[in-house]
Backbone as XML, in Angstrom:
<?xml version="1.0"?>
<chain id="A" units="angstrom">
  <residue number="1" name="MET">
    <atom name="N" x="0.843" y="-1.175" z="0.000"/>
    <atom name="CA" x="0.000" y="0.000" z="0.000"/>
    <atom name="C" x="0.890" y="1.241" z="0.000"/>
  </residue>
  <residue number="2" name="LYS">
    <atom name="N" x="0.562" y="2.187" z="-0.842"/>
    <atom name="CA" x="1.362" y="3.395" z="-0.953"/>
    <atom name="C" x="0.887" y="4.405" z="0.086"/>
  </residue>
  <residue number="3" name="LEU">
    <atom name="N" x="1.774" y="4.749" z="1.003"/>
    <atom name="CA" x="1.463" y="5.707" z="2.052"/>
    <atom name="C" x="2.385" y="6.909" z="1.938"/>
  </residue>
  <residue number="4" name="LYS">
    <atom name="N" x="1.832" y="8.087" z="2.162"/>
    <atom name="CA" x="2.641" y="9.299" z="2.148"/>
    <atom name="C" x="2.994" y="9.734" z="3.565"/>
  </residue>
  <residue number="5" name="ILE">
    <atom name="N" x="2.643" y="8.910" z="4.531"/>
    <atom name="CA" x="2.935" y="9.194" z="5.930"/>
    <atom name="C" x="4.234" y="8.502" z="6.316"/>
  </residue>
  <residue number="6" name="ARG">
    <atom name="N" x="5.031" y="9.174" z="7.129"/>
    <atom name="CA" x="6.308" y="8.625" z="7.565"/>
    <atom name="C" x="6.415" y="8.637" z="9.080"/>
  </residue>
  <residue number="7" name="LYS">
    <atom name="N" x="7.401" y="7.917" z="9.571"/>
    <atom name="CA" x="7.679" y="7.889" z="11.001"/>
    <atom name="C" x="8.029" y="9.300" z="11.477"/>
  </residue>
  <residue number="8" name="ASP">
    <atom name="N" x="7.614" y="9.650" z="12.688"/>
    <atom name="CA" x="7.844" y="10.946" z="13.345"/>
    <atom name="C" x="6.986" y="12.075" z="12.793"/>
  </residue>
  <residue number="9" name="ASP">
    <atom name="N" x="6.028" y="11.805" z="11.906"/>
    <atom name="CA" x="5.079" y="12.828" z="11.473"/>
    <atom name="C" x="4.049" y="13.051" z="12.575"/>
  </residue>
  <residue number="10" name="MET">
    <atom name="N" x="3.585" y="14.288" z="12.723"/>
    <atom name="CA" x="2.516" y="14.594" z="13.667"/>
    <atom name="C" x="1.191" y="14.416" z="12.941"/>
  </residue>
  <residue number="11" name="VAL">
    <atom name="N" x="0.302" y="13.585" z="13.490"/>
    <atom name="CA" x="-0.972" y="13.293" z="12.851"/>
    <atom name="C" x="-2.118" y="13.491" z="13.831"/>
  </residue>
  <residue number="12" name="GLU">
    <atom name="N" x="-3.330" y="13.593" z="13.263"/>
    <atom name="CA" x="-4.547" y="13.676" z="14.061"/>
    <atom name="C" x="-5.469" y="12.553" z="13.617"/>
  </residue>
  <residue number="13" name="VAL">
    <atom name="N" x="-6.102" y="11.894" z="14.582"/>
    <atom name="CA" x="-7.045" y="10.815" z="14.283"/>
    <atom name="C" x="-8.359" y="11.455" z="13.861"/>
  </residue>
  <residue number="14" name="ILE">
    <atom name="N" x="-8.904" y="11.035" z="12.713"/>
    <atom name="CA" x="-10.108" y="11.670" z="12.172"/>
    <atom name="C" x="-11.367" y="10.841" z="12.362"/>
  </residue>
  <residue number="15" name="THR">
    <atom name="N" x="-11.239" y="9.590" z="12.802"/>
    <atom name="CA" x="-12.414" y="8.756" z="13.028"/>
    <atom name="C" x="-12.103" y="7.695" z="14.074"/>
  </residue>
  <residue number="16" name="GLY">
    <atom name="N" x="-13.133" y="7.173" z="14.703"/>
    <atom name="CA" x="-12.961" y="6.119" z="15.697"/>
    <atom name="C" x="-13.078" y="6.644" z="17.120"/>
  </residue>
  <residue number="17" name="ASN">
    <atom name="N" x="-12.751" y="5.781" z="18.071"/>
    <atom name="CA" x="-12.876" y="6.130" z="19.485"/>
    <atom name="C" x="-11.922" y="7.241" z="19.905"/>
  </residue>
  <residue number="18" name="ASP">
    <atom name="N" x="-10.786" y="7.347" z="19.272"/>
    <atom name="CA" x="-9.785" y="8.342" z="19.626"/>
    <atom name="C" x="-9.827" y="9.558" z="18.700"/>
  </residue>
  <residue number="19" name="LYS">
    <atom name="N" x="-10.986" y="9.826" z="18.120"/>
    <atom name="CA" x="-11.123" y="10.946" z="17.184"/>
    <atom name="C" x="-10.718" y="12.259" z="17.850"/>
  </residue>
  <residue number="20" name="GLY">
    <atom name="N" x="-9.887" y="13.036" z="17.139"/>
    <atom name="CA" x="-9.446" y="14.324" z="17.648"/>
    <atom name="C" x="-8.115" y="14.290" z="18.368"/>
  </residue>
  <residue number="21" name="LYS">
    <atom name="N" x="-7.635" y="13.101" z="18.740"/>
    <atom name="CA" x="-6.345" y="13.001" z="19.430"/>
    <atom name="C" x="-5.213" y="13.187" z="18.440"/>
  </residue>
  <residue number="22" name="ARG">
    <atom name="N" x="-4.141" y="13.788" z="18.924"/>
    <atom name="CA" x="-2.954" y="13.993" z="18.096"/>
    <atom name="C" x="-1.774" y="13.260" z="18.703"/>
  </residue>
  <residue number="23" name="GLY">
    <atom name="N" x="-0.873" y="12.841" z="17.837"/>
    <atom name="CA" x="0.320" y="12.150" z="18.306"/>
    <atom name="C" x="1.315" y="11.968" z="17.181"/>
  </residue>
  <residue number="24" name="ARG">
    <atom name="N" x="2.499" y="11.545" z="17.583"/>
    <atom name="CA" x="3.586" y="11.312" z="16.644"/>
    <atom name="C" x="3.540" y="9.859" z="16.191"/>
  </residue>
  <residue number="25" name="ILE">
    <atom name="N" x="3.849" y="9.613" z="14.930"/>
    <atom name="CA" x="3.842" y="8.248" z="14.401"/>
    <atom name="C" x="5.097" y="7.523" z="14.886"/>
  </residue>
  <residue number="26" name="LEU">
    <atom name="N" x="4.876" y="6.374" z="15.505"/>
    <atom name="CA" x="5.982" y="5.572" z="16.022"/>
    <atom name="C" x="6.419" y="4.498" z="15.037"/>
  </residue>
  <residue number="27" name="GLN">
    <atom name="N" x="5.468" y="3.970" z="14.263"/>
    <atom name="CA" x="5.766" y="2.858" z="13.365"/>
    <atom name="C" x="4.795" y="2.871" z="12.187"/>
  </residue>
  <residue number="28" name="VAL">
    <atom name="N" x="5.286" y="2.488" z="11.005"/>
    <atom name="CA" x="4.453" y="2.415" z="9.807"/>
    <atom name="C" x="4.596" y="1.022" z="9.204"/>
  </residue>
  <residue number="29" name="ASP">
    <atom name="N" x="3.468" y="0.350" z="8.992"/>
    <atom name="CA" x="3.448" y="-0.956" z="8.325"/>
    <atom name="C" x="2.887" y="-0.742" z="6.921"/>
  </residue>
  <residue number="30" name="ARG">
    <atom name="N" x="3.770" y="-0.592" z="5.953"/>
    <atom name="CA" x="3.363" y="-0.271" z="4.589"/>
    <atom name="C" x="2.668" y="-1.445" z="3.896"/>
  </residue>
  <residue number="31" name="GLU">
    <atom name="N" x="3.005" y="-2.661" z="4.232"/>
    <atom name="CA" x="2.386" y="-3.822" z="3.595"/>
    <atom name="C" x="0.902" y="-3.933" z="3.934"/>
  </residue>
  <residue number="32" name="ARG">
    <atom name="N" x="0.552" y="-3.724" z="5.207"/>
    <atom name="CA" x="-0.830" y="-3.864" z="5.637"/>
    <atom name="C" x="-1.573" y="-2.541" z="5.711"/>
  </residue>
  <residue number="33" name="GLY">
    <atom name="N" x="-0.853" y="-1.414" z="5.670"/>
    <atom name="CA" x="-1.489" y="-0.107" z="5.692"/>
    <atom name="C" x="-1.846" y="0.386" z="7.082"/>
  </residue>
  <residue number="34" name="TYR">
    <atom name="N" x="-1.088" y="-0.008" z="8.091"/>
    <atom name="CA" x="-1.351" y="0.399" z="9.463"/>
    <atom name="C" x="-0.250" y="1.314" z="9.990"/>
  </residue>
  <residue number="35" name="VAL">
    <atom name="N" x="-0.620" y="2.172" z="10.936"/>
    <atom name="CA" x="0.350" y="3.024" z="11.624"/>
    <atom name="C" x="0.123" y="2.895" z="13.129"/>
  </residue>
  <residue number="36" name="THR">
    <atom name="N" x="1.180" y="3.136" z="13.889"/>
    <atom name="CA" x="1.095" y="3.176" z="15.344"/>
    <atom name="C" x="1.359" y="4.608" z="15.768"/>
  </residue>
  <residue number="37" name="VAL">
    <atom name="N" x="0.395" y="5.200" z="16.497"/>
    <atom name="CA" x="0.480" y="6.602" z="16.893"/>
    <atom name="C" x="0.651" y="6.680" z="18.406"/>
  </residue>
  <residue number="38" name="GLU">
    <atom name="N" x="1.545" y="7.547" z="18.837"/>
    <atom name="CA" x="1.860" y="7.705" z="20.254"/>
    <atom name="C" x="0.633" y="8.189" z="21.041"/>
  </residue>
  <residue number="39" name="GLY">
    <atom name="N" x="0.240" y="7.428" z="22.071"/>
    <atom name="CA" x="-0.870" y="7.803" z="22.933"/>
    <atom name="C" x="-2.251" y="7.541" z="22.373"/>
  </residue>
  <residue number="40" name="VAL">
    <atom name="N" x="-2.353" y="6.825" z="21.259"/>
    <atom name="CA" x="-3.642" y="6.562" z="20.610"/>
    <atom name="C" x="-3.863" y="5.056" z="20.554"/>
  </residue>
  <residue number="41" name="ASN">
    <atom name="N" x="-5.119" y="4.627" z="20.754"/>
    <atom name="CA" x="-5.512" y="3.223" z="20.695"/>
    <atom name="C" x="-4.730" y="2.384" z="21.716"/>
  </residue>
  <residue number="42" name="LEU">
    <atom name="N" x="-4.762" y="2.822" z="22.969"/>
    <atom name="CA" x="-4.029" y="2.127" z="24.027"/>
    <atom name="C" x="-4.693" y="0.797" z="24.356"/>
  </residue>
  <residue number="43" name="ARG">
    <atom name="N" x="-3.876" y="-0.242" z="24.476"/>
    <atom name="CA" x="-4.328" y="-1.590" z="24.778"/>
    <atom name="C" x="-3.587" y="-2.098" z="26.011"/>
  </residue>
  <residue number="44" name="LYS">
    <atom name="N" x="-4.257" y="-2.934" z="26.790"/>
    <atom name="CA" x="-3.615" y="-3.529" z="27.965"/>
    <atom name="C" x="-2.851" y="-4.776" z="27.529"/>
  </residue>
  <residue number="45" name="HIS">
    <atom name="N" x="-1.603" y="-4.901" z="28.013"/>
    <atom name="CA" x="-0.772" y="-6.064" z="27.710"/>
    <atom name="C" x="-0.312" y="-6.658" z="29.036"/>
  </residue>
  <residue number="46" name="HIS">
    <atom name="N" x="-0.586" y="-7.947" z="29.248"/>
    <atom name="CA" x="-0.220" y="-8.620" z="30.488"/>
    <atom name="C" x="1.177" y="-9.216" z="30.340"/>
  </residue>
  <residue number="47" name="GLU">
    <atom name="N" x="2.119" y="-8.632" z="31.043"/>
    <atom name="CA" x="3.513" y="-9.063" z="30.994"/>
    <atom name="C" x="3.745" y="-10.055" z="32.138"/>
  </residue>
  <residue number="48" name="PRO">
    <atom name="N" x="4.324" y="-11.235" z="31.856"/>
    <atom name="CA" x="4.540" y="-12.203" z="32.934"/>
    <atom name="C" x="5.597" y="-11.707" z="33.927"/>
  </residue>
  <residue number="49" name="VAL">
    <atom name="N" x="5.461" y="-12.144" z="35.170"/>
    <atom name="CA" x="6.403" y="-11.746" z="36.218"/>
    <atom name="C" x="7.683" y="-12.547" z="36.037"/>
  </residue>
  <residue number="50" name="ARG">
    <atom name="N" x="8.812" y="-11.832" z="36.029"/>
    <atom name="CA" x="10.114" y="-12.472" z="35.853"/>
    <atom name="C" x="11.080" y="-11.949" z="36.898"/>
  </residue>
  <residue number="51" name="GLN">
    <atom name="N" x="12.047" y="-12.780" z="37.244"/>
    <atom name="CA" x="13.095" y="-12.387" z="38.187"/>
    <atom name="C" x="14.311" y="-11.960" z="37.375"/>
  </residue>
  <residue number="52" name="THR">
    <atom name="N" x="14.832" y="-10.757" z="37.622"/>
    <atom name="CA" x="16.021" y="-10.290" z="36.906"/>
    <atom name="C" x="17.270" y="-10.702" z="37.666"/>
  </residue>
  <residue number="53" name="LYS">
    <atom name="N" x="18.436" y="-10.504" z="37.073"/>
    <atom name="CA" x="19.701" y="-10.875" z="37.709"/>
    <atom name="C" x="19.959" y="-10.064" z="38.976"/>
  </residue>
  <residue number="54" name="GLU">
    <atom name="N" x="19.456" y="-8.833" z="38.994"/>
    <atom name="CA" x="19.657" y="-7.975" z="40.158"/>
    <atom name="C" x="18.707" y="-8.326" z="41.299"/>
  </residue>
  <residue number="55" name="GLY">
    <atom name="N" x="17.757" y="-9.201" z="41.063"/>
    <atom name="CA" x="16.824" y="-9.607" z="42.093"/>
    <atom name="C" x="15.486" y="-8.900" z="42.030"/>
  </residue>
  <residue number="56" name="ALA">
    <atom name="N" x="15.335" y="-7.945" z="41.133"/>
    <atom name="CA" x="14.061" y="-7.226" z="41.012"/>
    <atom name="C" x="13.063" y="-8.075" z="40.237"/>
  </residue>
  <residue number="57" name="ARG">
    <atom name="N" x="11.798" y="-7.872" z="40.563"/>
    <atom name="CA" x="10.738" y="-8.584" z="39.859"/>
    <atom name="C" x="10.084" y="-7.621" z="38.870"/>
  </residue>
  <residue number="58" name="THR">
    <atom name="N" x="9.929" y="-8.058" z="37.632"/>
    <atom name="CA" x="9.287" y="-7.239" z="36.614"/>
    <atom name="C" x="8.016" y="-7.938" z="36.156"/>
  </residue>
  <residue number="59" name="GLY">
    <atom name="N" x="7.130" y="-7.183" z="35.597"/>
    <atom name="CA" x="5.896" y="-7.760" z="35.081"/>
    <atom name="C" x="4.708" y="-6.913" z="35.459"/>
  </residue>
  <residue number="60" name="GLY">
    <atom name="N" x="3.525" y="-7.389" z="35.163"/>
    <atom name="CA" x="2.314" y="-6.671" z="35.484"/>
    <atom name="C" x="1.542" y="-6.320" z="34.228"/>
  </residue>
  <residue number="61" name="ILE">
    <atom name="N" x="0.671" y="-5.332" z="34.354"/>
    <atom name="CA" x="-0.166" y="-4.913" z="33.236"/>
    <atom name="C" x="0.371" y="-3.604" z="32.687"/>
  </residue>
  <residue number="62" name="GLU">
    <atom name="N" x="0.688" y="-3.605" z="31.409"/>
    <atom name="CA" x="1.203" y="-2.412" z="30.735"/>
    <atom name="C" x="0.175" y="-1.918" z="29.727"/>
  </residue>
  <residue number="63" name="GLU">
    <atom name="N" x="0.236" y="-0.633" z="29.418"/>
    <atom name="CA" x="-0.575" y="-0.085" z="28.328"/>
    <atom name="C" x="0.347" y="0.190" z="27.152"/>
  </residue>
  <residue number="64" name="ARG">
    <atom name="N" x="-0.014" y="-0.349" z="26.006"/>
    <atom name="CA" x="0.773" y="-0.162" z="24.785"/>
    <atom name="C" x="-0.132" y="0.398" z="23.698"/>
  </residue>
  <residue number="65" name="GLU">
    <atom name="N" x="0.489" y="1.091" z="22.745"/>
    <atom name="CA" x="-0.258" y="1.609" z="21.607"/>
    <atom name="C" x="-0.543" y="0.473" z="20.629"/>
  </residue>
  <residue number="66" name="GLY">
    <atom name="N" x="-1.777" y="0.403" z="20.171"/>
    <atom name="CA" x="-2.147" y="-0.538" z="19.127"/>
    <atom name="C" x="-2.108" y="0.169" z="17.776"/>
  </residue>
  <residue number="67" name="HIS">
    <atom name="N" x="-2.101" y="-0.593" z="16.712"/>
    <atom name="CA" x="-2.053" y="0.020" z="15.392"/>
    <atom name="C" x="-3.463" y="0.402" z="14.932"/>
  </residue>
  <residue number="68" name="ILE">
    <atom name="N" x="-3.533" y="1.417" z="14.067"/>
    <atom name="CA" x="-4.790" y="1.824" z="13.445"/>
    <atom name="C" x="-4.537" y="1.977" z="11.948"/>
  </residue>
  <residue number="69" name="HIS">
    <atom name="N" x="-5.589" y="1.922" z="11.176"/>
    <atom name="CA" x="-5.438" y="2.011" z="9.731"/>
    <atom name="C" x="-5.012" y="3.418" z="9.334"/>
  </residue>
  <residue number="70" name="ALA">
    <atom name="N" x="-4.163" y="3.502" z="8.330"/>
    <atom name="CA" x="-3.607" y="4.783" z="7.899"/>
    <atom name="C" x="-4.670" y="5.730" z="7.355"/>
  </residue>
  <residue number="71" name="SER">
    <atom name="N" x="-5.795" y="5.193" z="6.895"/>
    <atom name="CA" x="-6.856" y="6.053" z="6.375"/>
    <atom name="C" x="-7.584" y="6.797" z="7.490"/>
  </residue>
  <residue number="72" name="ASN">
    <atom name="N" x="-7.364" y="6.410" z="8.732"/>
    <atom name="CA" x="-8.026" y="7.045" z="9.863"/>
    <atom name="C" x="-7.226" y="8.192" z="10.460"/>
  </residue>
  <residue number="73" name="VAL">
    <atom name="N" x="-6.089" y="8.545" z="9.873"/>
    <atom name="CA" x="-5.287" y="9.659" z="10.375"/>
    <atom name="C" x="-4.999" y="10.644" z="9.254"/>
  </residue>
  <residue number="74" name="MET">
    <atom name="N" x="-4.817" y="11.916" z="9.630"/>
    <atom name="CA" x="-4.397" y="12.955" z="8.683"/>
    <atom name="C" x="-3.220" y="13.688" z="9.294"/>
  </residue>
  <residue number="75" name="ILE">
    <atom name="N" x="-2.302" y="14.088" z="8.438"/>
    <atom name="CA" x="-1.129" y="14.807" z="8.906"/>
    <atom name="C" x="-1.535" y="16.208" z="9.352"/>
  </residue>
  <residue number="76" name="VAL">
    <atom name="N" x="-0.840" y="16.750" z="10.357"/>
    <atom name="CA" x="-1.123" y="18.086" z="10.872"/>
    <atom name="C" x="-0.186" y="19.074" z="10.191"/>
  </residue>
  <residue number="77" name="ASP">
    <atom name="N" x="-0.778" y="20.110" z="9.589"/>
    <atom name="CA" x="-0.004" y="21.157" z="8.934"/>
    <atom name="C" x="0.778" y="21.929" z="9.991"/>
  </residue>
  <residue number="78" name="PRO">
    <atom name="N" x="2.112" y="22.071" z="9.835"/>
    <atom name="CA" x="2.897" y="22.748" z="10.867"/>
    <atom name="C" x="2.578" y="24.234" z="11.020"/>
  </residue>
  <residue number="79" name="LYS">
    <atom name="N" x="2.137" y="24.903" z="9.966"/>
    <atom name="CA" x="1.852" y="26.345" z="10.056"/>
    <atom name="C" x="0.438" y="26.626" z="10.547"/>
  </residue>
  <residue number="80" name="SER">
    <atom name="N" x="-0.555" y="26.008" z="9.939"/>
    <atom name="CA" x="-1.944" y="26.307" z="10.304"/>
    <atom name="C" x="-2.438" y="25.447" z="11.474"/>
  </residue>
  <residue number="81" name="ASN">
    <atom name="N" x="-1.678" y="24.420" z="11.852"/>
    <atom name="CA" x="-2.014" y="23.538" z="12.971"/>
    <atom name="C" x="-3.376" y="22.863" z="12.785"/>
  </residue>
  <residue number="82" name="SER">
    <atom name="N" x="-3.719" y="22.532" z="11.542"/>
    <atom name="CA" x="-4.972" y="21.847" z="11.250"/>
    <atom name="C" x="-4.676" y="20.625" z="10.374"/>
  </residue>
  <residue number="83" name="PRO">
    <atom name="N" x="-5.564" y="19.621" z="10.369"/>
    <atom name="CA" x="-5.342" y="18.441" z="9.537"/>
    <atom name="C" x="-5.352" y="18.801" z="8.050"/>
  </residue>
  <residue number="84" name="ALA">
    <atom name="N" x="-4.482" y="18.146" z="7.290"/>
    <atom name="CA" x="-4.378" y="18.435" z="5.858"/>
    <atom name="C" x="-4.024" y="17.159" z="5.105"/>
  </residue>
  <residue number="85" name="ARG">
    <atom name="N" x="-4.331" y="17.188" z="3.814"/>
    <atom name="CA" x="-3.917" y="16.089" z="2.948"/>
    <atom name="C" x="-2.474" y="16.317" z="2.530"/>
  </residue>
  <residue number="86" name="ILE">
    <atom name="N" x="-1.871" y="15.296" z="1.917"/>
    <atom name="CA" x="-0.473" y="15.378" z="1.509"/>
    <atom name="C" x="-0.387" y="15.284" z="-0.003"/>
  </residue>
  <residue number="87" name="GLY">
    <atom name="N" x="0.403" y="16.157" z="-0.597"/>
    <atom name="CA" x="0.661" y="16.120" z="-2.024"/>
    <atom name="C" x="2.158" y="16.072" z="-2.279"/>
  </residue>
  <residue number="88" name="ILE">
    <atom name="N" x="2.518" y="15.797" z="-3.503"/>
    <atom name="CA" x="3.924" y="15.722" z="-3.891"/>
    <atom name="C" x="4.219" y="16.841" z="-4.875"/>
  </residue>
  <residue number="89" name="LYS">
    <atom name="N" x="5.322" y="17.532" z="-4.661"/>
    <atom name="CA" x="5.748" y="18.598" z="-5.549"/>
    <atom name="C" x="7.236" y="18.414" z="-5.816"/>
  </residue>
  <residue number="90" name="ILE">
    <atom name="N" x="7.659" y="18.734" z="-7.041"/>
    <atom name="CA" x="9.070" y="18.595" z="-7.386"/>
    <atom name="C" x="9.744" y="19.955" z="-7.224"/>
  </residue>
  <residue number="91" name="GLN">
    <atom name="N" x="10.736" y="20.018" z="-6.333"/>
    <atom name="CA" x="11.504" y="21.242" z="-6.106"/>
    <atom name="C" x="12.975" y="20.912" z="-6.246"/>
  </residue>
  <residue number="92" name="ASP">
    <atom name="N" x="13.662" y="21.608" z="-7.120"/>
    <atom name="CA" x="15.095" y="21.396" z="-7.364"/>
    <atom name="C" x="15.409" y="19.948" z="-7.717"/>
  </residue>
  <residue number="93" name="GLY">
    <atom name="N" x="14.517" y="19.307" z="-8.466"/>
    <atom name="CA" x="14.731" y="17.936" z="-8.922"/>
    <atom name="C" x="14.444" y="16.876" z="-7.879"/>
  </residue>
  <residue number="94" name="LYS">
    <atom name="N" x="13.909" y="17.252" z="-6.711"/>
    <atom name="CA" x="13.600" y="16.288" z="-5.660"/>
    <atom name="C" x="12.104" y="16.299" z="-5.367"/>
  </residue>
  <residue number="95" name="ARG">
    <atom name="N" x="11.585" y="15.124" z="-5.002"/>
    <atom name="CA" x="10.181" y="15.020" z="-4.602"/>
    <atom name="C" x="10.049" y="15.506" z="-3.165"/>
  </residue>
  <residue number="96" name="VAL">
    <atom name="N" x="9.130" y="16.435" z="-2.951"/>
    <atom name="CA" x="8.920" y="17.003" z="-1.625"/>
    <atom name="C" x="7.445" y="16.870" z="-1.275"/>
  </residue>
  <residue number="97" name="ARG">
    <atom name="N" x="7.160" y="16.455" z="-0.051"/>
    <atom name="CA" x="5.773" y="16.358" z="0.415"/>
    <atom name="C" x="5.309" y="17.750" z="0.853"/>
  </residue>
  <residue number="98" name="ILE">
    <atom name="N" x="4.109" y="18.129" z="0.421"/>
    <atom name="CA" x="3.528" y="19.407" z="0.816"/>
    <atom name="C" x="2.129" y="19.161" z="1.357"/>
  </residue>
  <residue number="99" name="THR">
    <atom name="N" x="1.613" y="20.132" z="2.116"/>
    <atom name="CA" x="0.252" y="20.011" z="2.625"/>
    <atom name="C" x="-0.719" y="20.598" z="1.619"/>
  </residue>
  <residue number="100" name="LYS">
    <atom name="N" x="-1.896" y="19.964" z="1.504"/>
    <atom name="CA" x="-2.925" y="20.402" z="0.579"/>
    <atom name="C" x="-4.242" y="20.461" z="1.323"/>
  </residue>
  <residue number="101" name="GLY">
    <atom name="N" x="-5.159" y="21.272" z="0.812"/>
    <atom name="CA" x="-6.493" y="21.292" z="1.377"/>
    <atom name="C" x="-6.981" y="22.687" z="1.694"/>
  </residue>
  <residue number="102" name="LYS">
    <atom name="N" x="-8.154" y="22.746" z="2.294"/>
    <atom name="CA" x="-8.845" y="23.992" z="2.562"/>
    <atom name="C" x="-8.073" y="24.905" z="3.521"/>
  </residue>
  <residue number="103" name="ASN">
    <atom name="N" x="-7.613" y="24.361" z="4.636"/>
    <atom name="CA" x="-6.918" y="25.157" z="5.639"/>
    <atom name="C" x="-5.402" y="24.980" z="5.581"/>
  </residue>
  <residue number="104" name="ALA">
    <atom name="N" x="-4.904" y="24.276" z="4.582"/>
    <atom name="CA" x="-3.476" y="23.979" z="4.506"/>
    <atom name="C" x="-2.688" y="25.182" z="3.990"/>
  </residue>
  <residue number="105" name="SER">
    <atom name="N" x="-1.450" y="25.269" z="4.438"/>
    <atom name="CA" x="-0.598" y="26.388" z="4.046"/>
    <atom name="C" x="0.267" y="26.069" z="2.833"/>
  </residue>
  <residue number="106" name="GLY">
    <atom name="N" x="0.340" y="24.785" z="2.442"/>
    <atom name="CA" x="1.150" y="24.406" z="1.297"/>
    <atom name="C" x="2.646" y="24.327" z="1.602"/>
  </residue>
  <residue number="107" name="THR">
    <atom name="N" x="2.996" y="24.206" z="2.880"/>
    <atom name="CA" x="4.399" y="24.150" z="3.256"/>
    <atom name="C" x="4.971" y="22.756" z="3.029"/>
  </residue>
  <residue number="108" name="ALA">
    <atom name="N" x="6.280" y="22.710" z="2.832"/>
    <atom name="CA" x="6.974" y="21.442" z="2.642"/>
    <atom name="C" x="7.128" y="20.757" z="3.994"/>
  </residue>
  <residue number="109" name="LEU">
    <atom name="N" x="6.969" y="19.429" z="4.008"/>
    <atom name="CA" x="7.056" y="18.663" z="5.245"/>
    <atom name="C" x="8.419" y="18.048" z="5.457"/>
  </residue>
  <residue number="110" name="ASP">
    <atom name="N" x="9.213" y="17.924" z="4.431"/>
    <atom name="CA" x="10.514" y="17.258" z="4.542"/>
    <atom name="C" x="11.617" y="18.226" z="4.878"/>
  </residue>
</chain>
């Protein structure tokens, strides 16, 4: 699946239970079309209790980010601070991602 979203982009969730939340992209799965966003779609993970070499016990219930489909997020325009679509523009012989849309400023993201 062709995605114009990259790791460390700031995105906003546009649909689902976490609609309106913003976060940084931690991971992108291009084959399946999923992204993992920081602080979004938190899931409980039960970690088994283990004894470390120092004698401390680790384990318990952790909250981890689950993946969501890439179509459910939009990149946040750095200038207007609103969700925008992504377009490609050629500048100085290089492909550059720009913001597009009604409230977008058209700034380069790279």
